[in-house]
C-alpha positions as YAML, in Angstrom:
chain: A
units: angstrom
residues:
- id: 1
  name: UNK
  ca: [148.62, 120.60, 94.59]
- id: 2
  name: UNK
  ca: [145.23, 121.92, 93.72]
- id: 3
  name: UNK
  ca: [144.67, 119.04, 91.30]
- id: 4
  name: UNK
  ca: [145.75, 116.43, 93.83]
- id: 5
  name: UNK
  ca: [143.54, 118.02, 96.53]
- id: 6
  name: UNK
  ca: [140.59, 118.05, 94.17]
- id: 7
  name: UNK
  ca: [141.17, 114.38, 93.28]
- id: 8
  name: UNK
  ca: [141.41, 113.50, 96.98]
- id: 9
  name: UNK
  ca: [138.13, 115.39, 97.65]
- id: 10
  name: UNK
  ca: [136.51, 113.61, 94.66]
- id: 11
  name: UNK
  ca: [137.71, 110.15, 95.89]
- id: 12
  name: UNK
  ca: [136.47, 110.94, 99.43]
- id: 13
  name: UNK
  ca: [133.08, 112.05, 98.09]
- id: 14
  name: UNK
  ca: [132.73, 108.94, 95.99]
- id: 15
  name: UNK
  ca: [133.60, 106.72, 98.96]
- id: 16
  name: UNK
  ca: [131.05, 108.52, 101.15]
- id: 17
  name: UNK
  ca: [128.39, 108.19, 98.44]
- id: 18
  name: UNK
  ca: [129.21, 104.51, 98.04]
- id: 19
  name: UNK
  ca: [128.93, 103.97, 101.80]
- id: 20
  name: UNK
  ca: [125.60, 105.80, 101.90]
- id: 21
  name: UNK
  ca: [124.30, 103.76, 98.94]
- id: 22
  name: UNK
  ca: [125.41, 100.56, 100.62]
- id: 23
  name: UNK
  ca: [123.72, 101.67, 103.91]
- id: 24
  name: UNK
  ca: [120.44, 102.49, 102.10]
- id: 25
  name: UNK
  ca: [120.55, 99.26, 100.17]
- id: 26
  name: UNK
  ca: [121.17, 97.24, 103.32]
- id: 27
  name: UNK
  ca: [118.52, 99.11, 105.22]
- id: 28
  name: UNK
  ca: [116.02, 98.60, 102.45]
- id: 29
  name: UNK
  ca: [116.83, 94.87, 102.27]
- id: 30
  name: UNK
  ca: [116.47, 94.61, 106.07]
- id: 31
  name: UNK
  ca: [113.09, 96.42, 105.94]
- id: 32
  name: UNK
  ca: [111.83, 94.32, 103.10]
- id: 33
  name: UNK
  ca: [112.88, 90.82, 104.20]
- id: 34
  name: UNK
  ca: [113.00, 90.75, 108.02]
- id: 35
  name: UNK
  ca: [109.31, 91.59, 108.82]
- id: 36
  name: UNK
  ca: [106.64, 89.11, 109.57]
- id: 37
  name: UNK
  ca: [104.48, 88.28, 106.56]
- id: 38
  name: UNK
  ca: [100.70, 88.64, 106.96]
- id: 39
  name: UNK
  ca: [98.60, 85.43, 106.99]
- id: 40
  name: UNK
  ca: [94.89, 84.72, 106.48]
- id: 41
  name: UNK
  ca: [92.82, 85.15, 109.66]
- id: 42
  name: UNK
  ca: [91.17, 81.89, 110.82]
- id: 43
  name: UNK
  ca: [87.44, 81.25, 111.30]
- id: 44
  name: UNK
  ca: [88.10, 80.55, 115.01]
- id: 45
  name: UNK
  ca: [89.90, 83.90, 115.44]
- id: 46
  name: UNK
  ca: [86.98, 85.67, 113.75]
- id: 47
  name: UNK
  ca: [84.39, 83.72, 115.84]
- id: 48
  name: UNK
  ca: [85.83, 85.09, 119.06]
- id: 49
  name: UNK
  ca: [84.33, 88.46, 118.19]
- id: 50
  name: UNK
  ca: [80.83, 87.00, 117.95]
- id: 51
  name: UNK
  ca: [80.67, 85.03, 121.17]
- id: 52
  name: UNK
  ca: [77.69, 85.88, 123.23]
- id: 53
  name: UNK
  ca: [76.24, 88.25, 120.63]
- id: 54
  name: UNK
  ca: [73.15, 87.90, 118.43]
- id: 55
  name: UNK
  ca: [71.67, 90.06, 115.66]
- id: 56
  name: UNK
  ca: [67.95, 90.31, 115.04]
- id: 57
  name: UNK
  ca: [66.90, 89.08, 111.64]
- id: 58
  name: UNK
  ca: [63.52, 90.79, 111.71]
- id: 59
  name: UNK
  ca: [63.55, 93.48, 108.97]
- id: 60
  name: UNK
  ca: [62.00, 96.88, 109.64]
- id: 61
  name: UNK
  ca: [59.88, 97.88, 106.64]
- id: 62
  name: UNK
  ca: [61.78, 95.44, 104.40]
- id: 63
  name: UNK
  ca: [65.27, 96.44, 105.65]
- id: 64
  name: UNK
  ca: [67.27, 94.86, 108.44]
- id: 65
  name: UNK
  ca: [70.53, 93.17, 109.46]
- id: 66
  name: UNK
  ca: [71.79, 89.87, 108.19]
- id: 67
  name: UNK
  ca: [72.00, 86.98, 110.58]
- id: 68
  name: UNK
  ca: [74.80, 87.37, 113.04]
- id: 69
  name: UNK
  ca: [77.94, 85.16, 112.87]
- id: 70
  name: UNK
  ca: [80.99, 84.50, 110.75]
- id: 71
  name: UNK
  ca: [80.68, 84.69, 107.00]
- id: 72
  name: UNK
  ca: [83.35, 83.25, 104.66]
- id: 73
  name: UNK
  ca: [84.78, 85.15, 101.74]
- id: 74
  name: UNK
  ca: [87.50, 84.23, 99.34]
- id: 75
  name: UNK
  ca: [89.53, 86.71, 97.27]
- id: 76
  name: UNK
  ca: [92.81, 88.23, 96.31]
- id: 77
  name: UNK
  ca: [94.31, 91.67, 96.86]
- id: 78
  name: UNK
  ca: [97.60, 93.62, 96.90]
- id: 79
  name: UNK
  ca: [98.61, 96.51, 99.15]
- id: 80
  name: UNK
  ca: [101.63, 98.62, 98.20]
- id: 81
  name: UNK
  ca: [103.43, 101.32, 100.10]
- id: 82
  name: UNK
  ca: [105.87, 103.54, 98.12]
- id: 83
  name: UNK
  ca: [108.22, 104.22, 101.04]
- id: 84
  name: UNK
  ca: [109.56, 102.17, 102.60]
- id: 85
  name: UNK
  ca: [108.80, 100.09, 99.54]
- id: 86
  name: UNK
  ca: [106.57, 97.26, 100.81]
- id: 87
  name: UNK
  ca: [103.98, 95.00, 99.21]
- id: 88
  name: UNK
  ca: [101.62, 92.61, 101.03]
- id: 89
  name: UNK
  ca: [98.99, 90.16, 99.77]
- id: 90
  name: UNK
  ca: [95.41, 89.77, 100.95]
- id: 91
  name: UNK
  ca: [93.45, 86.49, 101.26]
- id: 92
  name: UNK
  ca: [92.79, 84.03, 99.92]
- id: 93
  name: UNK
  ca: [90.53, 83.32, 102.91]
- id: 94
  name: UNK
  ca: [88.79, 86.42, 104.38]
- id: 95
  name: UNK
  ca: [86.39, 85.79, 107.25]
- id: 96
  name: UNK
  ca: [83.83, 88.49, 108.12]
- id: 97
  name: UNK
  ca: [81.63, 89.00, 111.19]
- id: 98
  name: UNK
  ca: [78.23, 90.49, 111.82]
- id: 99
  name: UNK
  ca: [77.69, 91.66, 115.43]
- id: 100
  name: UNK
  ca: [75.09, 94.05, 117.02]
- id: 101
  name: UNK
  ca: [75.99, 97.63, 117.75]
- id: 102
  name: UNK
  ca: [73.00, 99.49, 119.20]
- id: 103
  name: UNK
  ca: [69.29, 99.47, 118.45]
- id: 104
  name: UNK
  ca: [68.73, 98.59, 114.80]
- id: 105
  name: UNK
  ca: [72.49, 98.74, 114.05]
- id: 106
  name: UNK
  ca: [75.23, 96.24, 113.53]
- id: 107
  name: UNK
  ca: [78.90, 96.10, 112.51]
- id: 108
  name: UNK
  ca: [80.25, 94.20, 109.56]
- id: 109
  name: UNK
  ca: [84.00, 93.52, 109.81]
- id: 110
  name: UNK
  ca: [86.20, 91.71, 107.23]
- id: 111
  name: UNK
  ca: [89.76, 90.58, 107.82]
- id: 112
  name: UNK
  ca: [91.79, 90.88, 104.58]
- id: 113
  name: UNK
  ca: [94.78, 89.30, 106.39]
- id: 114
  name: UNK
  ca: [96.33, 89.33, 109.85]
- id: 115
  name: UNK
  ca: [97.74, 92.83, 109.24]
- id: 116
  name: UNK
  ca: [94.62, 94.52, 107.84]
- id: 117
  name: UNK
  ca: [90.91, 94.64, 108.68]
- id: 118
  name: UNK
  ca: [88.03, 96.99, 107.99]
- id: 119
  name: UNK
  ca: [84.55, 97.41, 109.41]
- id: 120
  name: UNK
  ca: [81.39, 99.45, 108.77]
- id: 121
  name: UNK
  ca: [78.56, 100.35, 111.17]
- id: 122
  name: UNK
  ca: [75.17, 99.96, 109.52]
- id: 123
  name: UNK
  ca: [71.73, 101.01, 110.78]
- id: 124
  name: UNK
  ca: [68.34, 100.09, 109.34]
- id: 125
  name: UNK
  ca: [64.85, 101.60, 109.47]
- id: 126
  name: UNK
  ca: [61.81, 101.62, 107.25]
- id: 127
  name: UNK
  ca: [63.49, 104.04, 104.84]
- id: 128
  name: UNK
  ca: [66.59, 101.97, 104.11]
- id: 129
  name: UNK
  ca: [70.10, 101.15, 105.38]
- id: 130
  name: UNK
  ca: [72.80, 103.68, 106.06]
- id: 131
  name: UNK
  ca: [76.29, 103.75, 107.54]
- id: 132
  name: UNK
  ca: [77.35, 106.02, 110.41]
- id: 133
  name: UNK
  ca: [81.05, 105.41, 109.80]
- id: 134
  name: UNK
  ca: [83.67, 102.73, 110.05]
- id: 135
  name: UNK
  ca: [87.18, 101.79, 111.05]
- id: 136
  name: UNK
  ca: [90.21, 100.21, 109.49]
- id: 137
  name: UNK
  ca: [93.44, 98.82, 110.92]
- id: 138
  name: UNK
  ca: [96.74, 98.27, 109.11]
- id: 139
  name: UNK
  ca: [100.05, 97.04, 110.35]
- id: 140
  name: UNK
  ca: [103.52, 97.23, 108.68]
- id: 141
  name: UNK
  ca: [106.08, 94.88, 110.20]
- id: 142
  name: UNK
  ca: [109.73, 95.75, 109.64]
- id: 143
  name: UNK
  ca: [111.26, 93.09, 111.90]
- id: 144
  name: UNK
  ca: [112.53, 94.93, 114.94]
- id: 145
  name: UNK
  ca: [109.61, 97.37, 114.90]
- id: 146
  name: UNK
  ca: [106.06, 97.64, 113.61]
- id: 147
  name: UNK
  ca: [103.90, 100.56, 112.59]
- id: 148
  name: UNK
  ca: [100.20, 100.26, 113.44]
- id: 149
  name: UNK
  ca: [97.56, 102.63, 112.16]
- id: 150
  name: UNK
  ca: [93.86, 102.73, 113.04]
- id: 151
  name: UNK
  ca: [91.62, 105.08, 111.06]
- id: 152
  name: UNK
  ca: [88.16, 105.98, 112.44]
- id: 153
  name: UNK
  ca: [85.56, 107.71, 110.24]
- id: 154
  name: UNK
  ca: [82.25, 109.18, 111.48]
- id: 155
  name: UNK
  ca: [79.45, 110.57, 109.33]
- id: 156
  name: UNK
  ca: [77.71, 113.64, 110.74]
- id: 157
  name: UNK
  ca: [74.67, 112.64, 108.61]
- id: 158
  name: UNK
  ca: [74.18, 108.92, 107.98]
- id: 159
  name: UNK
  ca: [75.56, 107.91, 104.54]
- id: 160
  name: UNK
  ca: [72.53, 106.25, 102.83]
- id: 161
  name: UNK
  ca: [73.50, 103.14, 100.86]
- id: 162
  name: UNK
  ca: [70.13, 101.40, 100.31]
- id: 163
  name: UNK
  ca: [66.81, 103.26, 100.18]
- id: 164
  name: UNK
  ca: [63.17, 102.56, 99.51]
- id: 165
  name: UNK
  ca: [62.09, 103.03, 95.91]
- id: 166
  name: UNK
  ca: [65.62, 103.33, 94.53]
- id: 167
  name: UNK
  ca: [65.90, 103.44, 90.78]
- id: 168
  name: UNK
  ca: [68.79, 102.43, 88.51]
- id: 169
  name: UNK
  ca: [71.16, 105.36, 87.98]
- id: 170
  name: UNK
  ca: [70.03, 107.17, 91.10]
- id: 171
  name: UNK
  ca: [72.76, 108.41, 93.49]
- id: 172
  name: UNK
  ca: [72.90, 109.61, 97.06]
- id: 173
  name: UNK
  ca: [75.72, 111.88, 98.39]
- id: 174
  name: UNK
  ca: [77.73, 111.10, 101.47]
- id: 175
  name: UNK
  ca: [80.56, 112.62, 103.55]
- id: 176
  name: UNK
  ca: [82.42, 111.37, 106.57]
- id: 177
  name: UNK
  ca: [85.42, 112.78, 108.53]
- id: 178
  name: UNK
  ca: [88.16, 110.63, 110.01]
- id: 179
  name: UNK
  ca: [91.38, 110.63, 111.94]
- id: 180
  name: UNK
  ca: [94.25, 108.18, 112.05]
- id: 181
  name: UNK
  ca: [96.52, 107.25, 114.93]
- id: 182
  name: UNK
  ca: [99.65, 107.44, 112.77]
- id: 183
  name: UNK
  ca: [98.74, 110.64, 110.86]
- id: 184
  name: UNK
  ca: [98.20, 114.15, 112.19]
- id: 185
  name: UNK
  ca: [95.04, 116.03, 111.25]
- id: 186
  name: UNK
  ca: [91.68, 114.94, 109.84]
- id: 187
  name: UNK
  ca: [90.62, 113.62, 106.49]
- id: 188
  name: UNK
  ca: [87.24, 114.11, 104.74]
- id: 189
  name: UNK
  ca: [85.87, 111.32, 102.52]
- id: 190
  name: UNK
  ca: [83.10, 112.67, 100.31]
- id: 191
  name: UNK
  ca: [81.31, 111.43, 97.19]
- id: 192
  name: UNK
  ca: [78.31, 109.42, 96.09]
- id: 193
  name: UNK
  ca: [76.77, 105.96, 96.10]
- id: 194
  name: UNK
  ca: [75.10, 105.02, 92.84]
- id: 195
  name: UNK
  ca: [72.57, 102.25, 92.13]
- id: 196
  name: UNK
  ca: [74.01, 100.52, 89.05]
- id: 197
  name: UNK
  ca: [71.49, 97.66, 88.68]
- id: 198
  name: UNK
  ca: [70.79, 94.09, 89.80]
- id: 199
  name: UNK
  ca: [72.90, 91.06, 88.82]
- id: 200
  name: UNK
  ca: [72.55, 87.26, 89.36]
- id: 201
  name: UNK
  ca: [75.54, 85.88, 91.29]
- id: 202
  name: UNK
  ca: [75.95, 82.25, 92.23]
- id: 203
  name: UNK
  ca: [76.89, 81.59, 95.90]
- id: 204
  name: UNK
  ca: [77.39, 78.04, 97.05]
- id: 205
  name: UNK
  ca: [75.13, 76.58, 94.34]
- id: 206
  name: UNK
  ca: [72.38, 79.19, 94.77]
- id: 207
  name: UNK
  ca: [71.68, 82.11, 92.46]
- id: 208
  name: UNK
  ca: [71.32, 85.37, 94.35]
- id: 209
  name: UNK
  ca: [69.81, 88.53, 92.90]
- id: 210
  name: UNK
  ca: [72.38, 91.06, 94.16]
- id: 211
  name: UNK
  ca: [72.08, 94.88, 94.08]
- id: 212
  name: UNK
  ca: [75.06, 96.50, 92.43]
- id: 213
  name: UNK
  ca: [76.20, 99.72, 94.09]
- id: 214
  name: UNK
  ca: [79.07, 101.96, 93.05]
- id: 215
  name: UNK
  ca: [80.81, 103.70, 95.90]
- id: 216
  name: UNK
  ca: [82.98, 106.65, 94.79]
- id: 217
  name: UNK
  ca: [84.80, 108.82, 97.30]
- id: 218
  name: UNK
  ca: [87.49, 111.54, 97.18]
- id: 219
  name: UNK
  ca: [89.74, 112.07, 100.20]
- id: 220
  name: UNK
  ca: [91.01, 115.55, 101.16]
- id: 221
  name: UNK
  ca: [92.82, 117.00, 104.19]
- id: 222
  name: UNK
  ca: [95.53, 115.16, 106.01]
- id: 223
  name: UNK
  ca: [95.40, 112.38, 103.42]
- id: 224
  name: UNK
  ca: [94.49, 112.84, 99.79]
- id: 225
  name: UNK
  ca: [93.35, 110.25, 97.27]
- id: 226
  name: UNK
  ca: [90.43, 108.22, 95.85]
- id: 227
  name: UNK
  ca: [88.45, 105.21, 96.91]
- id: 228
  name: UNK
  ca: [86.30, 103.49, 94.31]
- id: 229
  name: UNK
  ca: [84.39, 100.31, 94.99]
- id: 230
  name: UNK
  ca: [81.76, 98.16, 93.36]
- id: 231
  name: UNK
  ca: [79.56, 96.38, 95.88]
- id: 232
  name: UNK
  ca: [77.09, 93.62, 95.11]
- id: 233
  name: UNK
  ca: [74.83, 93.34, 98.21]
- id: 234
  name: UNK
  ca: [71.68, 91.69, 99.50]
- id: 235
  name: UNK
  ca: [68.99, 94.40, 98.78]
- id: 236
  name: UNK
  ca: [67.37, 93.94, 102.19]
- id: 237
  name: UNK
  ca: [70.31, 93.35, 104.57]
- id: 238
  name: UNK
  ca: [73.34, 95.02, 102.88]
- id: 239
  name: UNK
  ca: [75.28, 91.77, 103.27]
- id: 240
  name: UNK
  ca: [78.18, 91.86, 100.84]
- id: 241
  name: UNK
  ca: [78.02, 89.28, 98.07]
- id: 242
  name: UNK
  ca: [81.03, 90.63, 96.11]
- id: 243
  name: UNK
  ca: [83.36, 93.55, 96.51]
- id: 244
  name: UNK
  ca: [85.82, 94.98, 93.97]
- id: 245
  name: UNK
  ca: [87.76, 98.05, 95.06]
- id: 246
  name: UNK
  ca: [90.67, 100.30, 94.17]
- id: 247
  name: UNK
  ca: [92.24, 102.72, 96.72]
- id: 248
  name: UNK
  ca: [95.01, 105.22, 96.26]
- id: 249
  name: UNK
  ca: [96.03, 107.58, 99.07]
- id: 250
  name: UNK
  ca: [98.90, 110.09, 99.47]
- id: 251
  name: UNK
  ca: [100.22, 111.12, 102.89]
- id: 252
  name: UNK
  ca: [102.84, 113.82, 103.54]
- id: 253
  name: UNK
  ca: [105.44, 112.58, 106.01]
- id: 254
  name: UNK
  ca: [108.32, 114.91, 106.81]
- id: 255
  name: UNK
  ca: [108.20, 116.50, 103.35]
- id: 256
  name: UNK
  ca: [108.00, 113.14, 101.70]
- id: 257
  name: UNK
  ca: [104.87, 111.94, 99.89]
- id: 258
  name: UNK
  ca: [104.10, 108.34, 100.72]
- id: 259
  name: UNK
  ca: [101.61, 106.65, 98.40]
- id: 260
  name: UNK
  ca: [99.46, 103.71, 99.46]
- id: 261
  name: UNK
  ca: [97.56, 101.70, 96.87]
- id: 262
  name: UNK
  ca: [95.16, 98.77, 97.30]
- id: 263
  name: UNK
  ca: [93.46, 96.69, 94.64]
- id: 264
  name: UNK
  ca: [91.30, 93.74, 95.70]
- id: 265
  name: UNK
  ca: [88.29, 91.55, 95.05]
- id: 266
  name: UNK
  ca: [86.50, 89.11, 97.34]
- id: 267
  name: UNK
  ca: [83.33, 86.95, 97.01]
- id: 268
  name: UNK
  ca: [80.95, 85.42, 99.53]
- id: 269
  name: UNK
  ca: [81.31, 81.60, 99.53]
- id: 270
  name: UNK
  ca: [78.37, 80.66, 101.82]
- id: 271
  name: UNK
  ca: [75.11, 82.40, 102.75]
- id: 272
  name: UNK
  ca: [74.89, 80.60, 106.06]
- id: 273
  name: UNK
  ca: [77.07, 82.10, 108.82]
- id: 274
  name: UNK
  ca: [79.12, 79.86, 110.99]
...
């Protein structure tokens, strides 16, 4: 009797496990294949953010904003979330906008796709160009529901990115603190910006002398990870000519560590905004 009871218990356990596995498999398939795929953002959609706004192109002491409008970038990128397992593609078209945001300041926003954008707030004076923070938005679409997350970072002291008299190999420290709508607590992003050198990059048939900056940050607090980016920018306006970046962030959710990774590159295709 004991043997038959043990076999019945074993059969029942196996059936329950099989049902659970089937449920998890079906749920994973539903999560992976029923959501709306991201798409490239159109120029017209980006242009709506610039209507009625202008940005001064008069530099202060050699530094100032780029011309306002929509800039066109082209690139590729991949975003991966460990759980639920989900991968999305960026690009290939990535429009960006430059709009004013206070005296001597402006916002640069780029749309990687319809599910993900990022912006930075820059300010210029005679000493250089710095950022006071930025925002990013990401959406994960699982069919019957979506998860939106907006992260907002602010720098207590402006994070200097371009400065007068900068020399190759010189670095400036920076630290900003942010919160996210889908994550409890705050996250600190701290590290350095290093002047690597100047490189010639061809944009729309013109050769541009771009300043190569290396942006290296470590995230601690509610989210932990690293963000490393190589930026090639106009040395007077901070307009991005090329961006290559690699992001890896861990977030604790209900005792589970969810890892987000992003690897991407994009290049400016025209110096004249639309």
